[in-house]
C-alpha positions as CSV (number, residue, x, y, z in Angstrom):
1,M,0.0,-0.2,-0.6
2,D,1.4,3.2,-0.9
3,E,1.5,5.9,1.8
4,E,-0.2,9.0,1.3
5,E,1.4,12.4,1.1
6,V,0.3,15.5,2.5
7,H,2.0,18.7,0.9
8,I,1.6,22.0,2.1
9,A,3.4,25.6,1.6
10,I,4.0,27.7,4.0
11,G,5.6,30.6,4.7
12,K,7.9,32.7,6.9
13,N,5.1,33.4,9.2
14,F,4.2,30.2,11.3
15,R,0.7,31.2,12.8
16,K,-0.9,31.9,9.6
17,E,-0.2,28.7,8.8
18,K,-1.2,26.6,11.7
19,A,-4.5,26.3,10.9
20,N,-3.8,24.8,7.2
21,I,-1.7,22.4,8.9
22,L,-3.8,21.7,12.1
23,W,-6.8,21.1,9.3
24,A,-4.1,19.3,7.3
25,A,-3.4,16.9,10.6
26,A,-7.0,16.4,11.4
27,N,-7.9,15.4,7.4
28,F,-5.5,12.8,6.9
29,P,-4.6,11.6,10.3
30,R,-2.5,9.1,8.5
31,A,-1.0,10.7,6.0
32,T,2.6,12.0,6.1
33,I,3.1,15.7,6.2
34,V,5.2,17.1,4.3
35,L,5.6,21.6,4.7
36,I,7.7,22.8,2.0
37,H,9.1,26.2,3.2
38,V,8.1,28.9,0.0
39,H,10.3,31.7,0.2
40,W,9.5,35.5,-1.6
41,P,12.8,37.3,-2.8
42,S,13.0,41.1,-1.7
43,K,11.1,43.1,-4.7
44,W,14.2,44.9,-4.4
45,M,16.9,42.7,-5.6
46,P,18.1,43.9,-8.9
47,F,17.8,40.7,-11.4
48,S,19.4,42.2,-13.6
49,K,22.9,41.0,-11.6
50,F,21.9,37.8,-12.8
51,F,22.2,37.8,-16.6
52,Q,25.5,39.3,-16.8
53,P,27.3,37.9,-19.7
54,S,30.4,36.6,-17.4
55,I,28.3,34.5,-14.8
56,F,27.1,32.4,-18.1
57,H,30.7,32.4,-19.6
58,A,31.1,28.9,-19.5
59,L,27.8,28.3,-21.0
Protein backbone atom coordinates (compact mmCIF):
# COMPACT_ATOMS: atom_id res chain seq x y z
CA MET A 1 0.00 0.00 0.00
CA ASP A 2 1.35 3.41 -0.97
CA GLU A 3 1.79 5.88 1.84
CA GLU A 4 -0.17 9.09 1.34
CA GLU A 5 1.66 12.42 1.53
CA VAL A 6 0.10 15.82 2.05
CA HIS A 7 2.28 18.74 0.94
CA ILE A 8 1.65 22.09 2.60
CA ALA A 9 3.27 25.30 1.37
CA ILE A 10 4.19 27.57 4.27
CA GLY A 11 5.64 31.05 4.46
CA LYS A 12 7.75 32.70 7.12
CA ASN A 13 4.82 33.50 9.43
CA PHE A 14 3.95 30.23 11.17
CA ARG A 15 0.90 31.71 12.92
CA LYS A 16 -0.83 32.22 9.57
CA GLU A 17 -0.04 28.66 8.49
CA LYS A 18 -0.99 26.91 11.73
CA ALA A 19 -4.67 26.53 10.76
CA ASN A 20 -3.74 24.82 7.47
CA ILE A 21 -1.37 22.42 9.20
CA LEU A 22 -3.93 21.53 11.87
CA TRP A 23 -6.63 21.03 9.22
CA ALA A 24 -4.41 18.69 7.20
CA ALA A 25 -3.44 16.72 10.31
CA ALA A 26 -7.11 16.31 11.29
CA ASN A 27 -8.33 15.37 7.80
CA PHE A 28 -5.41 13.12 6.82
CA PRO A 29 -4.50 11.37 10.09
CA ARG A 30 -2.49 8.56 8.46
CA ALA A 31 -0.69 10.68 5.88
CA THR A 32 2.83 11.98 6.05
CA ILE A 33 2.71 15.76 6.18
CA VAL A 34 5.42 17.46 4.16
CA LEU A 35 6.01 21.15 4.85
CA ILE A 36 7.37 23.16 1.95
CA HIS A 37 8.83 26.55 2.78
CA VAL A 38 8.00 29.15 0.14
CA HIS A 39 10.36 32.11 0.00
CA TRP A 40 9.49 35.21 -1.97
CA PRO A 41 12.60 37.21 -2.94
CA SER A 42 12.79 40.85 -2.06
CA LYS A 43 11.15 43.26 -4.51
CA TRP A 44 14.18 45.54 -4.57
CA MET A 45 16.67 42.86 -5.61
CA PRO A 46 18.27 43.89 -8.94
CA PHE A 47 17.76 40.80 -11.09
CA SER A 48 19.90 42.28 -13.86
CA LYS A 49 22.92 41.12 -11.82
CA PHE A 50 22.03 37.53 -12.56
CA PHE A 51 22.12 38.01 -16.31
CA GLN A 52 25.63 39.41 -16.66
CA PRO A 53 27.65 37.64 -19.37
CA SER A 54 30.37 36.68 -16.85
CA ILE A 55 27.95 34.37 -15.04
CA PHE A 56 26.95 32.54 -18.21
CA HIS A 57 30.42 32.59 -19.79
CA ALA A 58 30.99 28.88 -19.12
CA LEU A 59 27.81 27.92 -20.96
